[in-house]
LOBAFI-148557 format. One line per field, with one value per atom (N, C-alpha, C, O, CB): residue number from 1; residue in one letter; chain; atom name; x, z, y. Coordinates in steps of 0.05 Angstrom, whole numbers, plus 5000, padded with zeros to 4 digits. Each point is the difference from the previous one (the first is absolute). Glycine has a CB too. Layout:
BEGIN
pos: (NUM | ...)
code: (A | ...)
unit: (A | ...)
site: (CA | ...)
c1: (X | ...)
c3: (Z | ...)
c2: (Y | ...)
//
This chain:
BEGIN
pos: (1 | 1 | 1 | 1 | 1 | 2 | 2 | 2 | 2 | 2 | 3 | 3 | 3 | 3 | 3 | 4 | 4 | 4 | 4 | 4 | 5 | 5 | 5 | 5 | 5 | 6 | 6 | 6 | 6 | 6 | 7 | 7 | 7 | 7 | 7 | 8 | 8 | 8 | 8 | 8 | 9 | 9 | 9 | 9 | 9 | 10 | 10 | 10 | 10 | 10 | 11 | 11 | 11 | 11 | 11 | 12 | 12 | 12 | 12 | 12 | 13 | 13 | 13 | 13 | 13 | 14 | 14 | 14 | 14 | 14 | 15 | 15 | 15 | 15 | 15 | 16 | 16 | 16 | 16 | 16 | 17 | 17 | 17 | 17 | 17 | 18 | 18 | 18 | 18 | 18 | 19 | 19 | 19 | 19 | 19 | 20 | 20 | 20 | 20 | 20 | 21 | 21 | 21 | 21 | 21 | 22 | 22 | 22 | 22 | 22 | 23 | 23 | 23 | 23 | 23 | 24 | 24 | 24 | 24 | 24 | 25 | 25 | 25 | 25 | 25 | 26 | 26 | 26 | 26 | 26 | 27 | 27 | 27 | 27 | 27 | 28 | 28 | 28 | 28 | 28 | 29 | 29 | 29 | 29 | 29 | 30 | 30 | 30 | 30 | 30 | 31 | 31 | 31 | 31 | 31 | 32 | 32 | 32 | 32 | 32 | 33 | 33 | 33 | 33 | 33 | 34 | 34 | 34 | 34 | 34 | 35 | 35 | 35 | 35 | 35 | 36 | 36 | 36 | 36 | 36 | 37 | 37 | 37 | 37 | 37 | 38 | 38 | 38 | 38 | 38 | 39 | 39 | 39 | 39 | 39 | 40 | 40 | 40 | 40 | 40 | 41 | 41 | 41 | 41 | 41 | 42 | 42 | 42 | 42 | 42 | 43 | 43 | 43 | 43 | 43 | 44 | 44 | 44 | 44 | 44 | 45 | 45 | 45 | 45 | 45 | 46 | 46 | 46 | 46 | 46 | 47 | 47 | 47 | 47 | 47 | 48 | 48 | 48 | 48 | 48 | 49 | 49 | 49 | 49 | 49 | 50 | 50 | 50 | 50 | 50 | 51 | 51 | 51 | 51 | 51 | 52 | 52 | 52 | 52 | 52 | 53 | 53 | 53 | 53 | 53 | 54 | 54 | 54 | 54 | 54 | 55 | 55 | 55 | 55 | 55 | 56 | 56 | 56 | 56 | 56 | 57 | 57 | 57 | 57 | 57 | 58 | 58 | 58 | 58 | 58 | 59 | 59 | 59 | 59 | 59 | 60 | 60 | 60 | 60 | 60 | 61 | 61 | 61 | 61 | 61 | 62 | 62 | 62 | 62 | 62 | 63 | 63 | 63 | 63 | 63 | 64 | 64 | 64 | 64 | 64 | 65 | 65 | 65 | 65 | 65 | 66 | 66 | 66 | 66 | 66 | 67 | 67 | 67 | 67 | 67 | 68 | 68 | 68 | 68 | 68 | 69 | 69 | 69 | 69 | 69 | 70 | 70 | 70 | 70 | 70 | 71 | 71 | 71 | 71 | 71 | 72 | 72 | 72 | 72 | 72 | 73 | 73 | 73 | 73 | 73 | 74 | 74 | 74 | 74 | 74 | 75 | 75 | 75 | 75 | 75 | 76 | 76 | 76 | 76 | 76 | 77 | 77 | 77 | 77 | 77 | 78 | 78 | 78 | 78 | 78 | 79 | 79 | 79 | 79 | 79 | 80 | 80 | 80 | 80 | 80 | 81 | 81 | 81 | 81 | 81 | 82 | 82 | 82 | 82 | 82 | 83 | 83 | 83 | 83 | 83 | 84 | 84 | 84 | 84 | 84 | 85 | 85 | 85 | 85 | 85 | 86 | 86 | 86 | 86 | 86 | 87 | 87 | 87 | 87 | 87 | 88 | 88 | 88 | 88 | 88 | 89 | 89 | 89 | 89 | 89 | 90 | 90 | 90 | 90 | 90 | 91 | 91 | 91 | 91 | 91 | 92 | 92 | 92 | 92 | 92 | 93 | 93 | 93 | 93 | 93 | 94 | 94 | 94 | 94 | 94 | 95 | 95 | 95 | 95 | 95 | 96 | 96 | 96 | 96 | 96 | 97 | 97 | 97 | 97 | 97 | 98 | 98 | 98 | 98 | 98 | 99 | 99 | 99 | 99 | 99 | 100 | 100 | 100 | 100 | 100 | 101 | 101 | 101 | 101 | 101 | 102 | 102 | 102 | 102 | 102 | 103 | 103 | 103 | 103 | 103 | 104 | 104 | 104 | 104 | 104 | 105 | 105 | 105 | 105 | 105 | 106 | 106 | 106 | 106 | 106 | 107 | 107 | 107 | 107 | 107 | 108 | 108 | 108 | 108 | 108 | 109 | 109 | 109 | 109 | 109 | 110 | 110 | 110 | 110 | 110)
code: (M | M | M | M | M | N | N | N | N | N | S | S | S | S | S | V | V | V | V | V | T | T | T | T | T | D | D | D | D | D | P | P | P | P | P | L | L | L | L | L | T | T | T | T | T | A | A | A | A | A | W | W | W | W | W | V | V | V | V | V | L | L | L | L | L | E | E | E | E | E | D | D | D | D | D | P | P | P | P | P | H | H | H | H | H | T | T | T | T | T | R | R | R | R | R | A | A | A | A | A | P | P | P | P | P | L | L | L | L | L | A | A | A | A | A | L | L | L | L | L | G | G | G | G | G | L | L | L | L | L | L | L | L | L | L | G | G | G | G | G | A | A | A | A | A | L | L | L | L | L | L | L | L | L | L | A | A | A | A | A | V | V | V | V | V | P | P | P | P | P | L | L | L | L | L | V | V | V | V | V | I | I | I | I | I | F | F | F | F | F | A | A | A | A | A | V | V | V | V | V | Y | Y | Y | Y | Y | I | I | I | I | I | F | F | F | F | F | R | R | R | R | R | L | L | L | L | L | A | A | A | A | A | T | T | T | T | T | R | R | R | R | R | A | A | A | A | A | I | I | I | I | I | E | E | E | E | E | Q | Q | Q | Q | Q | Q | Q | Q | Q | Q | Q | Q | Q | Q | Q | F | F | F | F | F | P | P | P | P | P | P | P | P | P | P | A | A | A | A | A | G | G | G | G | G | Y | Y | Y | Y | Y | R | R | R | R | R | M | M | M | M | M | L | L | L | L | L | R | R | R | R | R | T | T | T | T | T | V | V | V | V | V | E | E | E | E | E | P | P | P | P | P | V | V | V | V | V | T | T | T | T | T | G | G | G | G | G | V | V | V | V | V | A | A | A | A | A | A | A | A | A | A | E | E | E | E | E | R | R | R | R | R | Q | Q | Q | Q | Q | G | G | G | G | G | R | R | R | R | R | I | I | I | I | I | V | V | V | V | V | R | R | R | R | R | A | A | A | A | A | M | M | M | M | M | A | A | A | A | A | I | I | I | I | I | L | L | L | L | L | L | L | L | L | L | I | I | I | I | I | A | A | A | A | A | G | G | G | G | G | A | A | A | A | A | I | I | I | I | I | A | A | A | A | A | L | L | L | L | L | A | A | A | A | A | A | A | A | A | A | L | L | L | L | L | L | L | L | L | L | W | W | W | W | W | R | R | R | R | R | L | L | L | L | L | G | G | G | G | G | A | A | A | A | A | L | L | L | L | L | I | I | I | I | I | T | T | T | T | T | R | R | R | R | R | A | A | A | A | A | A | A | A | A | A)
unit: (A | A | A | A | A | A | A | A | A | A | A | A | A | A | A | A | A | A | A | A | A | A | A | A | A | A | A | A | A | A | A | A | A | A | A | A | A | A | A | A | A | A | A | A | A | A | A | A | A | A | A | A | A | A | A | A | A | A | A | A | A | A | A | A | A | A | A | A | A | A | A | A | A | A | A | A | A | A | A | A | A | A | A | A | A | A | A | A | A | A | A | A | A | A | A | A | A | A | A | A | A | A | A | A | A | A | A | A | A | A | A | A | A | A | A | A | A | A | A | A | A | A | A | A | A | A | A | A | A | A | A | A | A | A | A | A | A | A | A | A | A | A | A | A | A | A | A | A | A | A | A | A | A | A | A | A | A | A | A | A | A | A | A | A | A | A | A | A | A | A | A | A | A | A | A | A | A | A | A | A | A | A | A | A | A | A | A | A | A | A | A | A | A | A | A | A | A | A | A | A | A | A | A | A | A | A | A | A | A | A | A | A | A | A | A | A | A | A | A | A | A | A | A | A | A | A | A | A | A | A | A | A | A | A | A | A | A | A | A | A | A | A | A | A | A | A | A | A | A | A | A | A | A | A | A | A | A | A | A | A | A | A | A | A | A | A | A | A | A | A | A | A | A | A | A | A | A | A | A | A | A | A | A | A | A | A | A | A | A | A | A | A | A | A | A | A | A | A | A | A | A | A | A | A | A | A | A | A | A | A | A | A | A | A | A | A | A | A | A | A | A | A | A | A | A | A | A | A | A | A | A | A | A | A | A | A | A | A | A | A | A | A | A | A | A | A | A | A | A | A | A | A | A | A | A | A | A | A | A | A | A | A | A | A | A | A | A | A | A | A | A | A | A | A | A | A | A | A | A | A | A | A | A | A | A | A | A | A | A | A | A | A | A | A | A | A | A | A | A | A | A | A | A | A | A | A | A | A | A | A | A | A | A | A | A | A | A | A | A | A | A | A | A | A | A | A | A | A | A | A | A | A | A | A | A | A | A | A | A | A | A | A | A | A | A | A | A | A | A | A | A | A | A | A | A | A | A | A | A | A | A | A | A | A | A | A | A | A | A | A | A | A | A | A | A | A | A | A | A | A | A | A | A | A | A | A | A | A | A | A | A | A | A | A | A | A | A | A | A | A | A | A | A | A | A | A | A | A | A | A | A | A | A | A | A | A | A | A | A | A | A | A | A | A | A | A | A | A | A | A | A | A | A | A | A | A | A | A | A | A | A | A | A | A | A | A | A | A | A | A)
site: (N | CA | C | O | CB | N | CA | C | O | CB | N | CA | C | O | CB | N | CA | C | O | CB | N | CA | C | O | CB | N | CA | C | O | CB | N | CA | C | O | CB | N | CA | C | O | CB | N | CA | C | O | CB | N | CA | C | O | CB | N | CA | C | O | CB | N | CA | C | O | CB | N | CA | C | O | CB | N | CA | C | O | CB | N | CA | C | O | CB | N | CA | C | O | CB | N | CA | C | O | CB | N | CA | C | O | CB | N | CA | C | O | CB | N | CA | C | O | CB | N | CA | C | O | CB | N | CA | C | O | CB | N | CA | C | O | CB | N | CA | C | O | CB | N | CA | C | O | CB | N | CA | C | O | CB | N | CA | C | O | CB | N | CA | C | O | CB | N | CA | C | O | CB | N | CA | C | O | CB | N | CA | C | O | CB | N | CA | C | O | CB | N | CA | C | O | CB | N | CA | C | O | CB | N | CA | C | O | CB | N | CA | C | O | CB | N | CA | C | O | CB | N | CA | C | O | CB | N | CA | C | O | CB | N | CA | C | O | CB | N | CA | C | O | CB | N | CA | C | O | CB | N | CA | C | O | CB | N | CA | C | O | CB | N | CA | C | O | CB | N | CA | C | O | CB | N | CA | C | O | CB | N | CA | C | O | CB | N | CA | C | O | CB | N | CA | C | O | CB | N | CA | C | O | CB | N | CA | C | O | CB | N | CA | C | O | CB | N | CA | C | O | CB | N | CA | C | O | CB | N | CA | C | O | CB | N | CA | C | O | CB | N | CA | C | O | CB | N | CA | C | O | CB | N | CA | C | O | CB | N | CA | C | O | CB | N | CA | C | O | CB | N | CA | C | O | CB | N | CA | C | O | CB | N | CA | C | O | CB | N | CA | C | O | CB | N | CA | C | O | CB | N | CA | C | O | CB | N | CA | C | O | CB | N | CA | C | O | CB | N | CA | C | O | CB | N | CA | C | O | CB | N | CA | C | O | CB | N | CA | C | O | CB | N | CA | C | O | CB | N | CA | C | O | CB | N | CA | C | O | CB | N | CA | C | O | CB | N | CA | C | O | CB | N | CA | C | O | CB | N | CA | C | O | CB | N | CA | C | O | CB | N | CA | C | O | CB | N | CA | C | O | CB | N | CA | C | O | CB | N | CA | C | O | CB | N | CA | C | O | CB | N | CA | C | O | CB | N | CA | C | O | CB | N | CA | C | O | CB | N | CA | C | O | CB | N | CA | C | O | CB | N | CA | C | O | CB | N | CA | C | O | CB | N | CA | C | O | CB | N | CA | C | O | CB | N | CA | C | O | CB | N | CA | C | O | CB | N | CA | C | O | CB | N | CA | C | O | CB | N | CA | C | O | CB | N | CA | C | O | CB | N | CA | C | O | CB | N | CA | C | O | CB | N | CA | C | O | CB | N | CA | C | O | CB | N | CA | C | O | CB | N | CA | C | O | CB | N | CA | C | O | CB | N | CA | C | O | CB)
c1: (3442 | 4983 | 4983 | 4998 | 5001 | 4989 | 4982 | 4974 | 4996 | 5044 | 4942 | 4973 | 4999 | 4980 | 5003 | 5037 | 5000 | 5010 | 4988 | 5021 | 5011 | 5012 | 4986 | 5002 | 5041 | 4942 | 4987 | 4980 | 5001 | 5005 | 4976 | 4981 | 5015 | 4992 | 4972 | 5056 | 5015 | 5015 | 5000 | 5005 | 5007 | 5014 | 4980 | 5006 | 5028 | 4943 | 4980 | 4990 | 4997 | 4989 | 5011 | 4990 | 5021 | 4993 | 4981 | 5051 | 5021 | 5003 | 5004 | 5020 | 4974 | 5003 | 4977 | 5003 | 5024 | 4950 | 4977 | 5007 | 4993 | 4975 | 5046 | 5008 | 5027 | 5002 | 4950 | 5070 | 5026 | 5011 | 5015 | 4994 | 4985 | 5011 | 4989 | 5014 | 4990 | 4973 | 4988 | 5004 | 5007 | 4960 | 5030 | 4999 | 5027 | 5002 | 4954 | 5064 | 5026 | 5012 | 5010 | 4997 | 4993 | 5011 | 4983 | 5011 | 5007 | 4956 | 4982 | 5006 | 5002 | 4963 | 5039 | 5005 | 5027 | 5003 | 4970 | 5048 | 5026 | 5000 | 5013 | 5009 | 4962 | 4998 | 4986 | 5008 | 4990 | 4981 | 4987 | 5018 | 5000 | 4956 | 5060 | 5019 | 5020 | 5007 | 4988 | 5015 | 5018 | 4988 | 5013 | 5008 | 4954 | 4986 | 4997 | 5004 | 4971 | 5017 | 4997 | 5027 | 5000 | 4962 | 5059 | 5027 | 5009 | 5014 | 4998 | 4979 | 5010 | 4985 | 5011 | 5001 | 4962 | 4984 | 5012 | 5002 | 4958 | 5048 | 5012 | 5026 | 5006 | 4974 | 5036 | 5024 | 4994 | 5014 | 5009 | 4957 | 4992 | 4990 | 5006 | 4983 | 4994 | 4990 | 5023 | 5000 | 4958 | 5061 | 5023 | 5016 | 5010 | 4992 | 5002 | 5015 | 4987 | 5013 | 5004 | 4956 | 4986 | 5004 | 5003 | 4963 | 5033 | 5004 | 5027 | 5003 | 4966 | 5052 | 5027 | 5005 | 5016 | 5000 | 4970 | 5003 | 4988 | 5012 | 4985 | 4980 | 4988 | 5017 | 5002 | 4952 | 5057 | 5018 | 5024 | 5008 | 4978 | 5026 | 5023 | 4992 | 5016 | 5004 | 4957 | 4991 | 4997 | 5007 | 4969 | 5012 | 4997 | 5027 | 5004 | 4952 | 5063 | 5027 | 5013 | 5014 | 4990 | 4993 | 5012 | 4988 | 5014 | 4996 | 4963 | 4986 | 5007 | 5004 | 4959 | 5039 | 5006 | 5030 | 5007 | 4951 | 5059 | 5029 | 5007 | 5017 | 4986 | 4982 | 5005 | 4993 | 4979 | 5010 | 5029 | 4995 | 5006 | 5022 | 4990 | 4969 | 4973 | 4983 | 5006 | 4998 | 4975 | 4984 | 4985 | 4996 | 4999 | 4998 | 4985 | 4973 | 4987 | 5035 | 4970 | 4974 | 5002 | 4980 | 5000 | 5043 | 5003 | 5009 | 5018 | 4993 | 4976 | 5007 | 5024 | 5003 | 4949 | 5066 | 5025 | 5000 | 4988 | 5037 | 4989 | 5001 | 5017 | 4996 | 4999 | 5025 | 5017 | 5005 | 4997 | 5024 | 4987 | 5006 | 5025 | 5022 | 4956 | 5020 | 5023 | 5001 | 4979 | 5018 | 5026 | 5004 | 4995 | 5014 | 5020 | 4948 | 4994 | 5023 | 5014 | 4938 | 5053 | 5020 | 4986 | 4977 | 5047 | 4990 | 4988 | 5017 | 5024 | 4956 | 5008 | 5015 | 5005 | 4983 | 5038 | 5003 | 5007 | 5002 | 4992 | 5033 | 4984 | 5002 | 4972 | 4996 | 5046 | 4939 | 4972 | 4989 | 4986 | 5007 | 5012 | 4991 | 5012 | 4987 | 5007 | 5032 | 5014 | 4987 | 4995 | 5048 | 4953 | 4987 | 4972 | 4992 | 5035 | 4958 | 4974 | 5000 | 4984 | 5002 | 5034 | 5002 | 5008 | 4991 | 5021 | 5005 | 5009 | 4976 | 4995 | 5051 | 4938 | 4977 | 4979 | 4987 | 5021 | 4989 | 4981 | 5009 | 4984 | 5005 | 5037 | 5011 | 4995 | 4993 | 5042 | 4969 | 4994 | 4971 | 4994 | 5044 | 4944 | 4971 | 4994 | 4985 | 5005 | 5022 | 4996 | 5010 | 4988 | 5015 | 5021 | 5011 | 4982 | 4998 | 5048 | 4943 | 4982 | 4975 | 4991 | 5027 | 4971 | 4976 | 5008 | 4985 | 4996 | 5042 | 5008 | 5004 | 4993 | 5029 | 4990 | 5004 | 4973 | 4998 | 5045 | 4938 | 4974 | 4986 | 4988 | 5008 | 5006 | 4988 | 5015 | 4987 | 4999 | 5040 | 5015 | 4994 | 4998 | 5039 | 4959 | 4992 | 4974 | 4998 | 5026 | 4956 | 4974 | 5002 | 4989 | 4989 | 5037 | 5003 | 5015 | 4993 | 5006 | 5022 | 5015 | 4984 | 5002 | 5039 | 4943 | 4983 | 4979 | 4993 | 5014 | 4982 | 4981 | 5013 | 4989 | 4986 | 5049 | 5016 | 5007 | 5000 | 5018 | 4989 | 5006 | 4976 | 5003 | 5030 | 4944 | 4976 | 4996 | 4992 | 4987 | 5026 | 4997 | 5021 | 4994 | 4988 | 5042 | 5021 | 4994 | 5006 | 5027 | 4957 | 4994 | 4978 | 5002 | 5011 | 4966 | 4979 | 5009 | 4990 | 4977 | 5050 | 5010 | 5017 | 5000 | 5000 | 5016 | 5017 | 4984 | 5009 | 5028 | 4940 | 4984 | 4986 | 4986 | 5008)
c3: (3820 | 4982 | 4983 | 5004 | 5030 | 4946 | 4982 | 4997 | 5010 | 4966 | 5009 | 4997 | 4985 | 5002 | 5000 | 4982 | 4985 | 5018 | 4999 | 4959 | 5057 | 5016 | 5027 | 5011 | 4967 | 5032 | 5026 | 5000 | 5018 | 4989 | 4974 | 5000 | 4997 | 5013 | 4968 | 5002 | 4997 | 5025 | 5008 | 4944 | 5061 | 5025 | 5022 | 5014 | 4974 | 5013 | 5020 | 4994 | 5018 | 4988 | 4969 | 4992 | 5008 | 5011 | 4951 | 5032 | 5007 | 5030 | 5010 | 4948 | 5057 | 5029 | 5015 | 5023 | 4973 | 4990 | 5013 | 5005 | 5021 | 4956 | 5005 | 5003 | 4986 | 4978 | 5023 | 5011 | 4987 | 4994 | 4980 | 5043 | 4993 | 4995 | 4973 | 4988 | 5062 | 4942 | 4975 | 4978 | 4977 | 5049 | 4979 | 4979 | 4991 | 4977 | 5040 | 5000 | 4992 | 4978 | 4980 | 5066 | 4957 | 4978 | 4975 | 4977 | 5056 | 4970 | 4977 | 4985 | 4976 | 5047 | 4993 | 4988 | 4986 | 4977 | 5058 | 4977 | 4987 | 4976 | 4980 | 5064 | 4958 | 4977 | 4977 | 4977 | 5054 | 4974 | 4979 | 4988 | 4976 | 5046 | 4995 | 4990 | 4981 | 4979 | 5063 | 4967 | 4983 | 4973 | 4979 | 5062 | 4960 | 4975 | 4982 | 4976 | 5048 | 4988 | 4984 | 4987 | 4978 | 5052 | 4984 | 4989 | 4979 | 4981 | 5062 | 4961 | 4982 | 4973 | 4980 | 5061 | 4959 | 4976 | 4976 | 4978 | 5051 | 4974 | 4976 | 4991 | 4976 | 5040 | 5003 | 4992 | 4984 | 4980 | 5061 | 4967 | 4986 | 4972 | 4981 | 5063 | 4954 | 4974 | 4981 | 4977 | 5045 | 4988 | 4983 | 4993 | 4977 | 5045 | 4997 | 4994 | 4979 | 4983 | 5064 | 4954 | 4979 | 4973 | 4980 | 5054 | 4965 | 4975 | 4989 | 4976 | 5040 | 5000 | 4989 | 4994 | 4982 | 5043 | 4989 | 4994 | 4972 | 4984 | 5066 | 4945 | 4973 | 4978 | 4979 | 5043 | 4984 | 4981 | 4994 | 4977 | 5040 | 5004 | 4996 | 4984 | 4983 | 5060 | 4963 | 4985 | 4971 | 4983 | 5058 | 4952 | 4972 | 4987 | 4977 | 5034 | 5004 | 4989 | 4994 | 4980 | 5046 | 4992 | 4995 | 4976 | 4983 | 5066 | 4949 | 4977 | 4974 | 4980 | 5051 | 4968 | 4975 | 4994 | 4979 | 5029 | 5012 | 4997 | 4994 | 4984 | 5000 | 5029 | 4996 | 5026 | 5012 | 4938 | 5058 | 5025 | 4994 | 4992 | 5037 | 4974 | 5009 | 4978 | 4977 | 5053 | 4978 | 4980 | 4982 | 5007 | 5026 | 4944 | 4981 | 5013 | 5013 | 4947 | 5035 | 5011 | 5025 | 5009 | 4969 | 5036 | 5024 | 4993 | 4985 | 5042 | 4985 | 4995 | 5017 | 5023 | 4967 | 4998 | 5014 | 5003 | 4984 | 4997 | 5039 | 5004 | 4979 | 4992 | 5057 | 4941 | 4979 | 4980 | 5007 | 5023 | 4947 | 4979 | 5008 | 5004 | 4960 | 5038 | 5006 | 4980 | 4990 | 5060 | 4946 | 4982 | 5017 | 5021 | 4949 | 5023 | 5016 | 4999 | 4980 | 5011 | 5032 | 5001 | 4990 | 5007 | 5033 | 4944 | 4988 | 5006 | 5008 | 4956 | 5032 | 5002 | 5029 | 5018 | 4939 | 5047 | 5026 | 5021 | 5023 | 4954 | 5016 | 5019 | 5010 | 5024 | 4954 | 5004 | 5008 | 5018 | 5020 | 4937 | 5037 | 5017 | 5028 | 5020 | 4940 | 5041 | 5026 | 5016 | 5024 | 4956 | 5007 | 5014 | 5009 | 5022 | 4951 | 5011 | 5008 | 5025 | 5017 | 4935 | 5048 | 5024 | 5025 | 5022 | 4947 | 5028 | 5023 | 5010 | 5024 | 4958 | 5000 | 5009 | 5013 | 5019 | 4944 | 5026 | 5012 | 5028 | 5018 | 4936 | 5050 | 5027 | 5019 | 5023 | 4956 | 5011 | 5017 | 5008 | 5022 | 4955 | 5005 | 5006 | 5022 | 5018 | 4935 | 5045 | 5020 | 5027 | 5021 | 4944 | 5035 | 5025 | 5012 | 5024 | 4960 | 4999 | 5009 | 5013 | 5020 | 4943 | 5025 | 5012 | 5027 | 5019 | 4935 | 5047 | 5025 | 5021 | 5024 | 4951 | 5018 | 5018 | 5010 | 5023 | 4955 | 5004 | 5008 | 5020 | 5019 | 4936 | 5040 | 5018 | 5027 | 5021 | 4940 | 5038 | 5025 | 5016 | 5024 | 4954 | 5008 | 5013 | 5015 | 5024 | 4941 | 5022 | 5012 | 5024 | 5021 | 4935 | 5041 | 5022 | 5023 | 5023 | 4943 | 5029 | 5022 | 5015 | 5025 | 4949 | 5012 | 5015 | 5016 | 5023 | 4941 | 5026 | 5015 | 5025 | 5022 | 4936 | 5039 | 5022 | 5020 | 5024 | 4946 | 5021 | 5018 | 5017 | 5024 | 4943 | 5022 | 5016 | 5021 | 5022 | 4939 | 5032 | 5020 | 5022 | 5023 | 4941 | 5029 | 5020 | 5018 | 5024 | 4945 | 5020 | 5016 | 5021 | 5023 | 4939 | 5029 | 5019 | 5020 | 5023 | 4942 | 5028 | 5019 | 5022 | 5023 | 4940 | 5029 | 5019 | 5019 | 5022 | 4944 | 5025 | 5017 | 5022 | 5016 | 4945)
c2: (6223 | 4983 | 5019 | 5024 | 4939 | 5024 | 5015 | 4986 | 4978 | 5042 | 4992 | 4989 | 4974 | 4985 | 5061 | 4948 | 4975 | 4977 | 4978 | 5047 | 4979 | 4978 | 4995 | 4979 | 5031 | 5010 | 4997 | 4977 | 4983 | 5065 | 4949 | 4978 | 4973 | 4980 | 5050 | 4969 | 4975 | 4992 | 4977 | 5034 | 5008 | 4995 | 4990 | 4981 | 5055 | 4977 | 4992 | 4972 | 4984 | 5064 | 4945 | 4974 | 4979 | 4979 | 5040 | 4986 | 4980 | 4997 | 4978 | 5034 | 5010 | 4999 | 4987 | 4992 | 5049 | 4956 | 4986 | 4970 | 4989 | 5042 | 4957 | 4972 | 4996 | 4989 | 4995 | 5026 | 5000 | 4973 | 4997 | 5045 | 4938 | 4973 | 4988 | 4984 | 5009 | 5015 | 4990 | 5019 | 4993 | 4982 | 5051 | 5020 | 5010 | 5009 | 5003 | 4988 | 5010 | 4982 | 5011 | 5008 | 4955 | 4983 | 5003 | 5000 | 4968 | 5035 | 5004 | 5026 | 5001 | 4972 | 5049 | 5026 | 5000 | 5010 | 5012 | 4966 | 4999 | 4981 | 5005 | 5005 | 4968 | 4982 | 5013 | 4997 | 4965 | 5054 | 5015 | 5021 | 5004 | 4988 | 5021 | 5019 | 4986 | 5011 | 5017 | 4949 | 4985 | 4992 | 5002 | 4981 | 5009 | 4992 | 5025 | 4998 | 4965 | 5059 | 5025 | 5009 | 5010 | 5003 | 4982 | 5007 | 4979 | 5007 | 5016 | 4952 | 4979 | 4999 | 4993 | 4982 | 5033 | 4998 | 5015 | 4988 | 5007 | 5030 | 5014 | 4986 | 4999 | 5044 | 4947 | 4986 | 4975 | 4994 | 5023 | 4968 | 4975 | 5008 | 4986 | 4990 | 5044 | 5009 | 5007 | 4992 | 5025 | 4998 | 5008 | 4975 | 4998 | 5047 | 4937 | 4975 | 4984 | 4988 | 5012 | 4998 | 4985 | 5013 | 4986 | 4998 | 5042 | 5015 | 4994 | 4994 | 5042 | 4967 | 4995 | 4971 | 4993 | 5047 | 4941 | 4972 | 4994 | 4986 | 5003 | 5023 | 4997 | 5012 | 4989 | 5011 | 5024 | 5013 | 4982 | 4996 | 5049 | 4943 | 4983 | 4975 | 4990 | 5027 | 4972 | 4976 | 5006 | 4984 | 4999 | 5040 | 5007 | 5005 | 4993 | 5028 | 4991 | 5004 | 4974 | 4997 | 5046 | 4937 | 4974 | 4986 | 4988 | 5008 | 5006 | 4987 | 5013 | 4986 | 5003 | 5037 | 5015 | 5002 | 5009 | 5016 | 4968 | 5004 | 5029 | 5005 | 4947 | 5066 | 5029 | 5014 | 4995 | 5002 | 5021 | 5015 | 5030 | 5006 | 4955 | 5056 | 4996 | 4986 | 5004 | 5037 | 4944 | 4987 | 5019 | 5023 | 4939 | 5028 | 5017 | 5008 | 4983 | 4994 | 5047 | 5010 | 5015 | 5012 | 4950 | 5039 | 5015 | 5028 | 5004 | 4954 | 5062 | 5027 | 5008 | 4991 | 5021 | 5003 | 5008 | 5030 | 5015 | 4945 | 5050 | 5029 | 5013 | 5023 | 4970 | 4992 | 5011 | 4977 | 4977 | 5058 | 4971 | 4980 | 4985 | 5011 | 5017 | 4946 | 4983 | 4977 | 4991 | 5021 | 4979 | 4976 | 4975 | 4997 | 5028 | 4958 | 4977 | 4980 | 4997 | 5009 | 4981 | 4979 | 4974 | 4995 | 5027 | 4963 | 4976 | 4975 | 5002 | 5026 | 4949 | 4975 | 4991 | 5004 | 5007 | 4978 | 4988 | 5022 | 4995 | 4969 | 5060 | 5022 | 5008 | 5006 | 5010 | 4984 | 5007 | 4979 | 5006 | 5019 | 4950 | 4978 | 5002 | 4995 | 4975 | 5036 | 5003 | 5023 | 4998 | 4984 | 5041 | 5022 | 4993 | 5008 | 5024 | 4954 | 4991 | 4982 | 5003 | 5001 | 4978 | 4982 | 5015 | 4994 | 4968 | 5058 | 5017 | 5015 | 5001 | 5003 | 5008 | 5015 | 4982 | 5007 | 5026 | 4943 | 4980 | 4993 | 4997 | 4985 | 5014 | 4994 | 5023 | 4996 | 4974 | 5055 | 5023 | 5001 | 5008 | 5017 | 4968 | 5000 | 4980 | 5005 | 5009 | 4963 | 4979 | 5009 | 4996 | 4968 | 5049 | 5010 | 5023 | 5002 | 4986 | 5028 | 5021 | 4989 | 5010 | 5020 | 4949 | 4987 | 4988 | 5003 | 4987 | 4997 | 4988 | 5022 | 4996 | 4966 | 5060 | 5022 | 5012 | 5007 | 5002 | 4993 | 5011 | 4981 | 5009 | 5013 | 4952 | 4980 | 5001 | 4999 | 4972 | 5031 | 5002 | 5025 | 4999 | 4975 | 5049 | 5025 | 4996 | 5008 | 5018 | 4963 | 4997 | 4980 | 5005 | 5004 | 4970 | 4980 | 5012 | 4995 | 4968 | 5053 | 5012 | 5020 | 5002 | 4991 | 5023 | 5019 | 4985 | 5009 | 5025 | 4945 | 4984 | 4989 | 5001 | 4987 | 5001 | 4989 | 5021 | 4995 | 4969 | 5060 | 5022 | 5007 | 5004 | 5014 | 4982 | 5005 | 4979 | 5006 | 5016 | 4953 | 4978 | 5003 | 4996 | 4974 | 5038 | 5003 | 5024 | 4998 | 4982 | 5041 | 5023 | 4994 | 5007 | 5023 | 4956 | 4993 | 4979 | 5001 | 5009 | 4972 | 4980 | 5014 | 4992 | 4973 | 5055 | 5014 | 5018 | 5005 | 4993 | 5011 | 5018 | 4986 | 5013 | 5016)
//
C-alpha cells in the first residue's frame, strides 16, 4: 500500500457494507463525468452539422485543412455522430451503475 490509498482503505474497512458501494459508485461517477462531457460536446457538434448541412460545421478548428462534407452526406455524418454521443452517455451511465452494483455485491458476499 501507499500513503494515498491507506486512509481510503481504512475508511472503507470501518464500515464496508455501507462504504464499499459508495466508494465504487463515486469511482464510477468520476470515470463517467469526462465521458459525458465529451459526449455532450460531440452531440452539439453533430447538431450544428445537421443544422448547417456541413460537416465539420463552420467555425470549428481543424488540425489540418479538410474539405467539408455538405448536403445529405453531412446530415448523415451528423446523425451518426449524434447516435455515437447517445451511446457514449448510455455507456457512461452503465459504467457508474455497474460499479455501484459491484460494490453492493461485494458487500453482500462478505
